[in-house]
C-alpha positions in Angstrom: 145.3 166.8 272.6 149.0 166.3 273.1 151.4 165.9 270.2 155.0 164.9 269.7 158.2 167.0 269.7 157.3 168.7 266.4 153.9 169.9 267.6 152.8 173.5 268.0 152.6 174.7 271.5 150.5 177.4 273.1 151.0 179.1 276.5 148.2 181.0 278.1 149.5 184.2 279.7 146.1 185.3 280.7 144.5 185.0 284.2 141.6 182.9 282.9 141.4 179.7 280.8 141.1 180.1 277.1 139.6 177.8 274.4 141.0 177.2 271.0 139.0 175.5 268.2 141.4 173.2 266.4 140.6 171.6 263.1 142.9 168.8 262.1 142.3 166.1 259.4 138.7 167.4 259.1 137.9 166.9 262.8 137.3 169.9 265.0 137.9 169.9 268.8 138.0 172.5 271.5 141.3 172.7 273.4 141.1 174.3 276.8 144.3 176.0 277.9 144.2 176.8 281.6 145.8 180.1 282.9 149.5 179.8 282.9 149.5 176.4 281.2 151.2 175.2 278.0 149.6 172.7 275.7 151.1 171.0 272.6 148.8 170.2 269.7 148.7 170.0 265.9 151.7 167.8 265.1 151.0 167.6 261.4 149.3 170.9 260.5 145.9 172.3 261.4 143.6 175.3 261.4 143.0 177.1 264.7 140.4 179.7 265.8 141.9 181.8 268.6 139.9 183.1 271.6 139.8 186.5 269.9 138.1 184.9 266.8 141.2 185.2 264.6 141.9 182.1 262.4 145.4 180.9 261.8 147.0 178.0 259.8 149.8 176.1 261.6 152.2 173.6 260.2 153.0 172.1 263.7 156.2 174.0 264.6 154.9 177.2 266.0 155.1 178.6 269.5 152.1 180.7 270.5 151.3 182.9 273.5 147.8 184.0 274.4 147.9 187.5 275.7 144.7 189.4 276.5 142.7 186.8 274.5 144.9 187.3 271.3 147.6 185.2 269.9 151.2 186.2 269.6 153.0 183.7 267.2 156.7 183.3 267.7 
């Protein structure tokens, strides 16, 4: 799932791939973020379940890093 310039982005700082569960417009998909990769998603707001199980609400402008399976929102 790749969005436009106003999309949220997540960078996986971990050594293994991580999976985010993203709910946008009532549809839920799994977004796989490979180790070291950055993925853009959620251009118009969404709910995200992080690999740690934490749930967050994004408006589409956030920058997130996954560190040790947890999210650091910048």
